[in-house]
Jmol script that loads the backbone (N, CA, C; Angstrom):
load data "model"
ATOM      1  N   MET A   1     230.584 -36.141   5.762  1.00  0.00           N
ATOM      2  CA  MET A   1     231.098 -36.938   6.851  1.00  0.00           C
ATOM      3  C   MET A   1     230.244 -38.201   6.930  1.00  0.00           C
ATOM      4  N   SER A   2     230.888 -39.353   6.965  1.00  0.00           N
ATOM      5  CA  SER A   2     230.154 -40.612   7.032  1.00  0.00           C
ATOM      6  C   SER A   2     229.603 -40.818   8.439  1.00  0.00           C
ATOM      7  N   THR A   3     228.651 -41.726   8.541  1.00  0.00           N
ATOM      8  CA  THR A   3     228.042 -41.973   9.850  1.00  0.00           C
ATOM      9  C   THR A   3     229.037 -42.584  10.827  1.00  0.00           C
ATOM     10  N   THR A   4     229.955 -43.403  10.324  1.00  0.00           N
ATOM     11  CA  THR A   4     230.975 -43.993  11.197  1.00  0.00           C
ATOM     12  C   THR A   4     231.850 -42.906  11.811  1.00  0.00           C
ATOM     13  N   GLU A   5     232.255 -41.957  10.990  1.00  0.00           N
ATOM     14  CA  GLU A   5     233.094 -40.856  11.483  1.00  0.00           C
ATOM     15  C   GLU A   5     232.324 -39.981  12.464  1.00  0.00           C
ATOM     16  N   THR A   6     231.060 -39.742  12.160  1.00  0.00           N
ATOM     17  CA  THR A   6     230.225 -38.933  13.046  1.00  0.00           C
ATOM     18  C   THR A   6     230.061 -39.615  14.397  1.00  0.00           C
ATOM     19  N   MET A   7     229.816 -40.925  14.353  1.00  0.00           N
ATOM     20  CA  MET A   7     229.648 -41.674  15.601  1.00  0.00           C
ATOM     21  C   MET A   7     230.946 -41.681  16.413  1.00  0.00           C
ATOM     22  N   MET A   8     232.085 -41.848  15.735  1.00  0.00           N
ATOM     23  CA  MET A   8     233.373 -41.858  16.427  1.00  0.00           C
ATOM     24  C   MET A   8     233.623 -40.512  17.095  1.00  0.00           C
ATOM     25  N   LEU A   9     233.339 -39.440  16.380  1.00  0.00           N
ATOM     26  CA  LEU A   9     233.542 -38.103  16.937  1.00  0.00           C
ATOM     27  C   LEU A   9     232.617 -37.867  18.132  1.00  0.00           C
ATOM     28  N   ALA A  10     231.369 -38.310  18.030  1.00  0.00           N
ATOM     29  CA  ALA A  10     230.423 -38.157  19.134  1.00  0.00           C
ATOM     30  C   ALA A  10     230.873 -38.957  20.350  1.00  0.00           C
ATOM     31  N   ARG A  11     231.375 -40.173  20.117  1.00  0.00           N
ATOM     32  CA  ARG A  11     231.864 -40.989  21.230  1.00  0.00           C
ATOM     33  C   ARG A  11     233.062 -40.339  21.911  1.00  0.00           C
ATOM     34  N   LEU A  12     233.956 -39.782  21.115  1.00  0.00           N
ATOM     35  CA  LEU A  12     235.131 -39.126  21.696  1.00  0.00           C
ATOM     36  C   LEU A  12     234.745 -37.898  22.519  1.00  0.00           C
ATOM     37  N   ILE A  13     233.777 -37.164  22.042  1.00  0.00           N
ATOM     38  CA  ILE A  13     233.316 -35.987  22.794  1.00  0.00           C
ATOM     39  C   ILE A  13     232.690 -36.415  24.115  1.00  0.00           C
ATOM     40  N   ALA A  14     231.854 -37.451  24.069  1.00  0.00           N
ATOM     41  CA  ALA A  14     231.221 -37.950  25.294  1.00  0.00           C
ATOM     42  C   ALA A  14     232.273 -38.459  26.275  1.00  0.00           C
ATOM     43  N   GLN A  15     233.271 -39.149  25.753  1.00  0.00           N
ATOM     44  CA  GLN A  15     234.343 -39.656  26.611  1.00  0.00           C
ATOM     45  C   GLN A  15     235.124 -38.506  27.242  1.00  0.00           C
ATOM     46  N   ALA A  16     235.388 -37.463  26.475  1.00  0.00           N
ATOM     47  CA  ALA A  16     236.114 -36.308  27.007  1.00  0.00           C
ATOM     48  C   ALA A  16     235.332 -35.635  28.119  1.00  0.00           C
ATOM     49  N   GLU A  17     234.020 -35.548  27.946  1.00  0.00           N
ATOM     50  CA  GLU A  17     233.184 -34.947  28.989  1.00  0.00           C
ATOM     51  C   GLU A  17     233.168 -35.809  30.245  1.00  0.00           C
ATOM     52  N   ALA A  18     233.063 -37.119  30.062  1.00  0.00           N
ATOM     53  CA  ALA A  18     232.969 -38.030  31.206  1.00  0.00           C
ATOM     54  C   ALA A  18     234.291 -38.128  31.962  1.00  0.00           C
ATOM     55  N   GLU A  19     235.394 -38.045  31.258  1.00  0.00           N
ATOM     56  CA  GLU A  19     236.697 -38.230  31.890  1.00  0.00           C
ATOM     57  C   GLU A  19     237.345 -36.925  32.348  1.00  0.00           C
ATOM     58  N   GLY A  20     236.708 -35.869  32.114  1.00  0.00           N
ATOM     59  CA  GLY A  20     237.324 -34.598  32.479  1.00  0.00           C
ATOM     60  C   GLY A  20     238.389 -34.197  31.482  1.00  0.00           C
ATOM     61  N   ALA A  21     238.252 -34.626  30.260  1.00  0.00           N
ATOM     62  CA  ALA A  21     239.117 -34.256  29.135  1.00  0.00           C
ATOM     63  C   ALA A  21     240.577 -34.630  29.372  1.00  0.00           C
ATOM     64  N   ALA A  22     240.857 -35.921  29.402  1.00  0.00           N
ATOM     65  CA  ALA A  22     242.234 -36.411  29.517  1.00  0.00           C
ATOM     66  C   ALA A  22     243.000 -36.080  28.241  1.00  0.00           C
ATOM     67  N   LEU A  23     244.306 -35.951  28.364  1.00  0.00           N
ATOM     68  CA  LEU A  23     245.152 -35.561  27.237  1.00  0.00           C
ATOM     69  C   LEU A  23     245.046 -36.538  26.070  1.00  0.00           C
ATOM     70  N   VAL A  24     245.055 -37.824  26.353  1.00  0.00           N
ATOM     71  CA  VAL A  24     244.962 -38.837  25.296  1.00  0.00           C
ATOM     72  C   VAL A  24     243.631 -38.711  24.564  1.00  0.00           C
ATOM     73  N   THR A  25     242.584 -38.487  25.321  1.00  0.00           N
ATOM     74  CA  THR A  25     241.259 -38.343  24.725  1.00  0.00           C
ATOM     75  C   THR A  25     241.199 -37.102  23.847  1.00  0.00           C
ATOM     76  N   LEU A  26     241.754 -36.022  24.338  1.00  0.00           N
ATOM     77  CA  LEU A  26     241.739 -34.788  23.554  1.00  0.00           C
ATOM     78  C   LEU A  26     242.554 -34.929  22.271  1.00  0.00           C
ATOM     79  N   ARG A  27     243.690 -35.622  22.350  1.00  0.00           N
ATOM     80  CA  ARG A  27     244.490 -35.843  21.141  1.00  0.00           C
ATOM     81  C   ARG A  27     243.717 -36.660  20.118  1.00  0.00           C
ATOM     82  N   ALA A  28     243.049 -37.693  20.577  1.00  0.00           N
ATOM     83  CA  ALA A  28     242.238 -38.507  19.668  1.00  0.00           C
ATOM     84  C   ALA A  28     241.105 -37.678  19.082  1.00  0.00           C
ATOM     85  N   LEU A  29     240.511 -36.823  19.900  1.00  0.00           N
ATOM     86  CA  LEU A  29     239.434 -35.949  19.443  1.00  0.00           C
ATOM     87  C   LEU A  29     239.928 -34.998  18.363  1.00  0.00           C
ATOM     88  N   VAL A  30     241.077 -34.407  18.600  1.00  0.00           N
ATOM     89  CA  VAL A  30     241.650 -33.481  17.620  1.00  0.00           C
ATOM     90  C   VAL A  30     241.991 -34.210  16.327  1.00  0.00           C
ATOM     91  N   GLU A  31     242.547 -35.406  16.444  1.00  0.00           N
ATOM     92  CA  GLU A  31     242.904 -36.177  15.251  1.00  0.00           C
ATOM     93  C   GLU A  31     241.673 -36.518  14.419  1.00  0.00           C
ATOM     94  N   GLU A  32     240.627 -36.982  15.069  1.00  0.00           N
ATOM     95  CA  GLU A  32     239.391 -37.315  14.354  1.00  0.00           C
ATOM     96  C   GLU A  32     238.759 -36.069  13.744  1.00  0.00           C
ATOM     97  N   ALA A  33     238.740 -34.975  14.500  1.00  0.00           N
ATOM     98  CA  ALA A  33     238.154 -33.735  13.984  1.00  0.00           C
ATOM     99  C   ALA A  33     238.946 -33.215  12.793  1.00  0.00           C
ATOM    100  N   SER A  34     240.259 -33.340  12.857  1.00  0.00           N
ATOM    101  CA  SER A  34     241.103 -32.888  11.747  1.00  0.00           C
ATOM    102  C   SER A  34     240.850 -33.711  10.495  1.00  0.00           C
ATOM    103  N   ALA A  35     240.791 -35.023  10.665  1.00  0.00           N
ATOM    104  CA  ALA A  35     240.540 -35.900   9.515  1.00  0.00           C
ATOM    105  C   ALA A  35     239.166 -35.622   8.920  1.00  0.00           C
ATOM    106  N   THR A  36     238.182 -35.431   9.788  1.00  0.00           N
ATOM    107  CA  THR A  36     236.827 -35.145   9.316  1.00  0.00           C
ATOM    108  C   THR A  36     236.784 -33.809   8.581  1.00  0.00           C
ATOM    109  N   GLY A  37     237.454 -32.807   9.122  1.00  0.00           N
ATOM    110  CA  GLY A  37     237.493 -31.496   8.464  1.00  0.00           C
ATOM    111  C   GLY A  37     238.207 -31.539   7.130  1.00  0.00           C
ATOM    112  N   ALA A  38     239.295 -32.288   7.062  1.00  0.00           N
ATOM    113  CA  ALA A  38     240.031 -32.408   5.797  1.00  0.00           C
ATOM    114  C   ALA A  38     239.187 -33.105   4.740  1.00  0.00           C
ATOM    115  N   GLU A  39     238.485 -34.154   5.143  1.00  0.00           N
ATOM    116  CA  GLU A  39     237.617 -34.851   4.191  1.00  0.00           C
ATOM    117  C   GLU A  39     236.486 -33.944   3.720  1.00  0.00           C
ATOM    118  N   ALA A  40     235.925 -33.162   4.627  1.00  0.00           N
ATOM    119  CA  ALA A  40     234.848 -32.239   4.247  1.00  0.00           C
ATOM    120  C   ALA A  40     235.367 -31.176   3.283  1.00  0.00           C
ATOM    121  N   ALA A  41     236.565 -30.670   3.540  1.00  0.00           N
ATOM    122  CA  ALA A  41     237.145 -29.664   2.644  1.00  0.00           C
ATOM    123  C   ALA A  41     237.396 -30.253   1.260  1.00  0.00           C
ATOM    124  N   CYS A  42     237.925 -31.454   1.213  1.00  0.00           N
ATOM    125  CA  CYS A  42     238.155 -32.111  -0.086  1.00  0.00           C
ATOM    126  C   CYS A  42     236.838 -32.337  -0.815  1.00  0.00           C
ATOM    127  N   ARG A  43     235.802 -32.734  -0.079  1.00  0.00           N
ATOM    128  CA  ARG A  43     234.499 -32.962  -0.690  1.00  0.00           C
ATOM    129  C   ARG A  43     233.941 -31.668  -1.276  1.00  0.00           C
ATOM    130  N   ARG A  44     234.093 -30.559  -0.540  1.00  0.00           N
ATOM    131  CA  ARG A  44     233.604 -29.266  -1.037  1.00  0.00           C
ATOM    132  C   ARG A  44     234.339 -28.823  -2.294  1.00  0.00           C
ATOM    133  N   LEU A  45     235.600 -29.209  -2.406  1.00  0.00           N
ATOM    134  CA  LEU A  45     236.395 -28.851  -3.584  1.00  0.00           C
ATOM    135  C   LEU A  45     236.228 -29.842  -4.729  1.00  0.00           C
ATOM    136  N   GLY A  46     235.451 -30.885  -4.508  1.00  0.00           N
ATOM    137  CA  GLY A  46     235.255 -31.894  -5.544  1.00  0.00           C
ATOM    138  C   GLY A  46     236.422 -32.856  -5.659  1.00  0.00           C
ATOM    139  N   LEU A  47     237.180 -33.012  -4.595  1.00  0.00           N
ATOM    140  CA  LEU A  47     238.362 -33.882  -4.613  1.00  0.00           C
ATOM    141  C   LEU A  47     238.158 -35.132  -3.765  1.00  0.00           C
ATOM    142  N   ASP A  48     236.925 -35.609  -3.715  1.00  0.00           N
ATOM    143  CA  ASP A  48     236.639 -36.750  -2.848  1.00  0.00           C
ATOM    144  C   ASP A  48     236.477 -38.063  -3.606  1.00  0.00           C
ATOM    145  N   ASP A  49     236.745 -38.064  -4.903  1.00  0.00           N
ATOM    146  CA  ASP A  49     236.611 -39.312  -5.656  1.00  0.00           C
ATOM    147  C   ASP A  49     237.977 -39.954  -5.884  1.00  0.00           C
ATOM    148  N   ALA A  50     237.958 -41.131  -6.475  1.00  0.00           N
ATOM    149  CA  ALA A  50     239.194 -41.901  -6.671  1.00  0.00           C
ATOM    150  C   ALA A  50     240.128 -41.251  -7.689  1.00  0.00           C
ATOM    151  N   ARG A  51     239.586 -40.433  -8.577  1.00  0.00           N
ATOM    152  CA  ARG A  51     240.402 -39.815  -9.629  1.00  0.00           C
ATOM    153  C   ARG A  51     241.063 -38.514  -9.193  1.00  0.00           C
ATOM    154  N   ALA A  52     240.787 -38.056  -7.992  1.00  0.00           N
ATOM    155  CA  ALA A  52     241.281 -36.743  -7.547  1.00  0.00           C
ATOM    156  C   ALA A  52     242.801 -36.665  -7.572  1.00  0.00           C
ATOM    157  N   ARG A  53     243.477 -37.707  -7.114  1.00  0.00           N
ATOM    158  CA  ARG A  53     244.948 -37.681  -7.084  1.00  0.00           C
ATOM    159  C   ARG A  53     245.501 -37.555  -8.502  1.00  0.00           C
ATOM    160  N   GLY A  54     244.931 -38.313  -9.429  1.00  0.00           N
ATOM    161  CA  GLY A  54     245.373 -38.220 -10.821  1.00  0.00           C
ATOM    162  C   GLY A  54     245.072 -36.862 -11.428  1.00  0.00           C
ATOM    163  N   ASP A  55     243.896 -36.321 -11.094  1.00  0.00           N
ATOM    164  CA  ASP A  55     243.525 -35.000 -11.603  1.00  0.00           C
ATOM    165  C   ASP A  55     244.497 -33.929 -11.115  1.00  0.00           C
ATOM    166  N   LEU A  56     244.863 -34.001  -9.846  1.00  0.00           N
ATOM    167  CA  LEU A  56     245.818 -33.027  -9.312  1.00  0.00           C
ATOM    168  C   LEU A  56     247.182 -33.184  -9.966  1.00  0.00           C
ATOM    169  N   GLY A  57     247.574 -34.422 -10.234  1.00  0.00           N
ATOM    170  CA  GLY A  57     248.840 -34.657 -10.935  1.00  0.00           C
ATOM    171  C   GLY A  57     248.830 -34.046 -12.323  1.00  0.00           C
ATOM    172  N   GLU A  58     247.704 -34.220 -13.030  1.00  0.00           N
ATOM    173  CA  GLU A  58     247.582 -33.635 -14.368  1.00  0.00           C
ATOM    174  C   GLU A  58     247.614 -32.114 -14.312  1.00  0.00           C
ATOM    175  N   LEU A  59     246.928 -31.548 -13.331  1.00  0.00           N
ATOM    176  CA  LEU A  59     246.928 -30.087 -13.190  1.00  0.00           C
ATOM    177  C   LEU A  59     248.329 -29.558 -12.910  1.00  0.00           C
ATOM    178  N   ARG A  60     249.088 -30.279 -12.112  1.00  0.00           N
ATOM    179  CA  ARG A  60     250.464 -29.852 -11.834  1.00  0.00           C
ATOM    180  C   ARG A  60     251.321 -29.940 -13.089  1.00  0.00           C
ATOM    181  N   GLU A  61     251.112 -30.988 -13.887  1.00  0.00           N
ATOM    182  CA  GLU A  61     251.853 -31.104 -15.147  1.00  0.00           C
ATOM    183  C   GLU A  61     251.499 -29.953 -16.088  1.00  0.00           C
ATOM    184  N   LEU A  62     250.194 -29.644 -16.186  1.00  0.00           N
ATOM    185  CA  LEU A  62     249.764 -28.537 -17.042  1.00  0.00           C
ATOM    186  C   LEU A  62     250.340 -27.211 -16.567  1.00  0.00           C
ATOM    187  N   LEU A  63     250.340 -27.008 -15.267  1.00  0.00           N
ATOM    188  CA  LEU A  63     250.895 -25.773 -14.720  1.00  0.00           C
ATOM    189  C   LEU A  63     252.388 -25.684 -15.003  1.00  0.00           C
ATOM    190  N   GLY A  64     253.088 -26.791 -14.875  1.00  0.00           N
ATOM    191  CA  GLY A  64     254.515 -26.807 -15.195  1.00  0.00           C
ATOM    192  C   GLY A  64     254.766 -26.508 -16.659  1.00  0.00           C
ATOM    193  N   ALA A  65     253.943 -27.098 -17.533  1.00  0.00           N
ATOM    194  CA  ALA A  65     254.086 -26.843 -18.968  1.00  0.00           C
ATOM    195  C   ALA A  65     253.790 -25.379 -19.282  1.00  0.00           C
ATOM    196  N   TRP A  66     252.769 -24.809 -18.634  1.00  0.00           N
ATOM    197  CA  TRP A  66     252.435 -23.401 -18.846  1.00  0.00           C
ATOM    198  C   TRP A  66     253.598 -22.508 -18.419  1.00  0.00           C
ATOM    199  N   ARG A  67     254.193 -22.810 -17.286  1.00  0.00           N
ATOM    200  CA  ARG A  67     255.319 -22.002 -16.806  1.00  0.00           C
ATOM    201  C   ARG A  67     256.504 -22.109 -17.756  1.00  0.00           C
ATOM    202  N   ASP A  68     256.761 -23.315 -18.265  1.00  0.00           N
ATOM    203  CA  ASP A  68     257.852 -23.495 -19.227  1.00  0.00           C
ATOM    204  C   ASP A  68     257.588 -22.707 -20.504  1.00  0.00           C
ATOM    205  N   ALA A  69     256.340 -22.779 -21.001  1.00  0.00           N
ATOM    206  CA  ALA A  69     255.987 -22.059 -22.225  1.00  0.00           C
ATOM    207  C   ALA A  69     256.098 -20.551 -22.024  1.00  0.00           C
ATOM    208  N   LYS A  70     255.636 -20.075 -20.882  1.00  0.00           N
ATOM    209  CA  LYS A  70     255.708 -18.642 -20.586  1.00  0.00           C
ATOM    210  C   LYS A  70     257.161 -18.186 -20.512  1.00  0.00           C
ATOM    211  N   SER A  71     257.992 -18.975 -19.868  1.00  0.00           N
ATOM    212  CA  SER A  71     259.411 -18.641 -19.765  1.00  0.00           C
ATOM    213  C   SER A  71     260.063 -18.617 -21.140  1.00  0.00           C
ATOM    214  N   SER A  72     259.745 -19.603 -21.967  1.00  0.00           N
ATOM    215  CA  SER A  72     260.309 -19.656 -23.319  1.00  0.00           C
ATOM    216  C   SER A  72     259.844 -18.471 -24.156  1.00  0.00           C
ATOM    217  N   ALA A  73     258.578 -18.093 -24.000  1.00  0.00           N
ATOM    218  CA  ALA A  73     258.053 -16.955 -24.759  1.00  0.00           C
ATOM    219  C   ALA A  73     258.769 -15.667 -24.364  1.00  0.00           C
ATOM    220  N   TRP A  74     258.987 -15.457 -23.073  1.00  0.00           N
ATOM    221  CA  TRP A  74     259.700 -14.260 -22.625  1.00  0.00           C
ATOM    222  C   TRP A  74     261.137 -14.245 -23.132  1.00  0.00           C
ATOM    223  N   LYS A  75     261.782 -15.408 -23.098  1.00  0.00           N
ATOM    224  CA  LYS A  75     263.162 -15.483 -23.589  1.00  0.00           C
ATOM    225  C   LYS A  75     263.223 -15.201 -25.083  1.00  0.00           C
ATOM    226  N   ALA A  76     262.258 -15.741 -25.835  1.00  0.00           N
ATOM    227  CA  ALA A  76     262.227 -15.497 -27.277  1.00  0.00           C
ATOM    228  C   ALA A  76     261.965 -14.023 -27.566  1.00  0.00           C
ATOM    229  N   ALA A  77     261.043 -13.419 -26.818  1.00  0.00           N
ATOM    230  CA  ALA A  77     260.753 -11.996 -27.017  1.00  0.00           C
ATOM    231  C   ALA A  77     261.985 -11.148 -26.701  1.00  0.00           C
ATOM    232  N   ALA A  78     262.678 -11.483 -25.637  1.00  0.00           N
ATOM    233  CA  ALA A  78     263.892 -10.738 -25.285  1.00  0.00           C
ATOM    234  C   ALA A  78     264.959 -10.897 -26.365  1.00  0.00           C
ATOM    235  N   ALA A  79     265.068 -12.092 -26.926  1.00  0.00           N
ATOM    236  CA  ALA A  79     266.048 -12.322 -27.993  1.00  0.00           C
ATOM    237  C   ALA A  79     265.703 -11.496 -29.231  1.00  0.00           C
ATOM    238  N   TRP A  80     264.418 -11.429 -29.590  1.00  0.00           N
ATOM    239  CA  TRP A  80     264.014 -10.639 -30.758  1.00  0.00           C
ATOM    240  C   TRP A  80     264.237  -9.146 -30.525  1.00  0.00           C
ATOM    241  N   VAL A  81     263.938  -8.671 -29.331  1.00  0.00           N
ATOM    242  CA  VAL A  81     264.169  -7.253 -29.021  1.00  0.00           C
ATOM    243  C   VAL A  81     265.657  -6.943 -29.102  1.00  0.00           C
ATOM    244  N   THR A  82     266.478  -7.843 -28.594  1.00  0.00           N
ATOM    245  CA  THR A  82     267.931  -7.651 -28.665  1.00  0.00           C
ATOM    246  C   THR A  82     268.399  -7.598 -30.115  1.00  0.00           C
ATOM    247  N   ARG A  83     267.907  -8.522 -30.936  1.00  0.00           N
ATOM    248  CA  ARG A  83     268.282  -8.525 -32.359  1.00  0.00           C
ATOM    249  C   ARG A  83     267.846  -7.238 -33.052  1.00  0.00           C
ATOM    250  N   LEU A  84     266.638  -6.779 -32.731  1.00  0.00           N
ATOM    251  CA  LEU A  84     266.129  -5.556 -33.338  1.00  0.00           C
ATOM    252  C   LEU A  84     266.996  -4.363 -32.941  1.00  0.00           C
ATOM    253  N   LEU A  85     267.343  -4.275 -31.670  1.00  0.00           N
ATOM    254  CA  LEU A  85     268.196  -3.172 -31.221  1.00  0.00           C
ATOM    255  C   LEU A  85     269.567  -3.219 -31.887  1.00  0.00           C
ATOM    256  N   LEU A  86     270.139  -4.412 -31.991  1.00  0.00           N
ATOM    257  CA  LEU A  86     271.436  -4.537 -32.661  1.00  0.00           C
ATOM    258  C   LEU A  86     271.336  -4.159 -34.138  1.00  0.00           C
ATOM    259  N   ALA A  87     270.237  -4.538 -34.784  1.00  0.00           N
ATOM    260  CA  ALA A  87     270.048  -4.168 -36.187  1.00  0.00           C
ATOM    261  C   ALA A  87     269.916  -2.653 -36.335  1.00  0.00           C
ATOM    262  N   LEU A  88     269.182  -2.018 -35.414  1.00  0.00           N
ATOM    263  CA  LEU A  88     269.037  -0.564 -35.468  1.00  0.00           C
ATOM    264  C   LEU A  88     270.374   0.130 -35.235  1.00  0.00           C
ATOM    265  N   ILE A  89     271.160  -0.396 -34.312  1.00  0.00           N
ATOM    266  CA  ILE A  89     272.494   0.173 -34.083  1.00  0.00           C
ATOM    267  C   ILE A  89     273.349   0.025 -35.335  1.00  0.00           C
ATOM    268  N   LEU A  90     273.275  -1.134 -35.968  1.00  0.00           N
ATOM    269  CA  LEU A  90     274.043  -1.374 -37.187  1.00  0.00           C
ATOM    270  C   LEU A  90     273.621  -0.422 -38.304  1.00  0.00           C
ATOM    271  N   VAL A  91     272.316  -0.209 -38.441  1.00  0.00           N
ATOM    272  CA  VAL A  91     271.829   0.739 -39.455  1.00  0.00           C
ATOM    273  C   VAL A  91     272.287   2.146 -39.105  1.00  0.00           C
ATOM    274  N   GLY A  92     272.227   2.503 -37.825  1.00  0.00           N
ATOM    275  CA  GLY A  92     272.684   3.824 -37.402  1.00  0.00           C
ATOM    276  C   GLY A  92     274.159   4.036 -37.693  1.00  0.00           C
ATOM    277  N   VAL A  93     274.981   3.030 -37.452  1.00  0.00           N
ATOM    278  CA  VAL A  93     276.410   3.123 -37.745  1.00  0.00           C
ATOM    279  C   VAL A  93     276.620   3.249 -39.250  1.00  0.00           C
ATOM    280  N   ALA A  94     275.840   2.502 -40.020  1.00  0.00           N
ATOM    281  CA  ALA A  94     275.969   2.560 -41.481  1.00  0.00           C
ATOM    282  C   ALA A  94     275.595   3.941 -42.003  1.00  0.00           C
ATOM    283  N   VAL A  95     274.545   4.532 -41.451  1.00  0.00           N
ATOM    284  CA  VAL A  95     274.142   5.876 -41.873  1.00  0.00           C
ATOM    285  C   VAL A  95     275.203   6.885 -41.457  1.00  0.00           C
ATOM    286  N   LYS A  96     275.685   6.772 -40.246  1.00  0.00           N
ATOM    287  CA  LYS A  96     276.668   7.718 -39.719  1.00  0.00           C
ATOM    288  C   LYS A  96     277.975   7.680 -40.518  1.00  0.00           C
ATOM    289  N   THR A  97     278.379   6.504 -40.933  1.00  0.00           N
ATOM    290  CA  THR A  97     279.634   6.384 -41.687  1.00  0.00           C
ATOM    291  C   THR A  97     279.433   6.583 -43.181  1.00  0.00           C
ATOM    292  N   GLY A  98     278.201   6.684 -43.612  1.00  0.00           N
ATOM    293  CA  GLY A  98     277.926   6.913 -45.024  1.00  0.00           C
ATOM    294  C   GLY A  98     277.926   5.645 -45.859  1.00  0.00           C
ATOM    295  N   LEU A  99     277.902   4.495 -45.256  1.00  0.00           N
ATOM    296  CA  LEU A  99     277.892   3.243 -46.011  1.00  0.00           C
ATOM    297  C   LEU A  99     276.609   3.054 -46.802  1.00  0.00           C
ATOM    298  N   LEU A 100     275.500   3.550 -46.292  1.00  0.00           N
ATOM    299  CA  LEU A 100     274.238   3.383 -47.009  1.00  0.00           C
ATOM    300  C   LEU A 100     274.242   4.182 -48.306  1.00  0.00           C
ATOM    301  N   GLY A 101     274.864   5.352 -48.311  1.00  0.00           N
ATOM    302  CA  GLY A 101     274.954   6.164 -49.529  1.00  0.00           C
ATOM    303  C   GLY A 101     275.820   5.496 -50.578  1.00  0.00           C
ATOM    304  N   LYS A 102     276.863   4.815 -50.171  1.00  0.00           N
ATOM    305  CA  LYS A 102     277.756   4.127 -51.106  1.00  0.00           C
ATOM    306  C   LYS A 102     277.103   2.900 -51.709  1.00  0.00           C
ATOM    307  N   LEU A 103     276.206   2.263 -50.946  1.00  0.00           N
ATOM    308  CA  LEU A 103     275.541   1.060 -51.440  1.00  0.00           C
ATOM    309  C   LEU A 103     274.435   1.399 -52.427  1.00  0.00           C
ATOM    310  N   ALA A 104     273.841   2.563 -52.323  1.00  0.00           N
ATOM    311  CA  ALA A 104     272.707   2.925 -53.168  1.00  0.00           C
ATOM    312  C   ALA A 104     273.102   3.461 -54.482  1.00  0.00           C
TER     313      ALA A 104
END
end "model"
wireframe off; spacefill off
backbone 0.3
color backbone group
């Protein structure tokens, strides 16, 4: 939290105490406290520099690509399992009808 923000928050608290906590003062206090808390949370997460927005954009792109790749892998695996089952059924039909004996 910067000194300007700290001073603003301290002034708002003093004003709330002196005025008997008027609604406008309390709203301003809540707004400043919220902004200060959000900035502190971003700082703790390492998202307080100028590159943070770009970094988050890149992470979202990577996550989207990962989800697409995972979905494609599952679809490909399902397609191969389906082909394998159909091939086994075809071999089973060939054995049952005696086609394999005629081919050999």
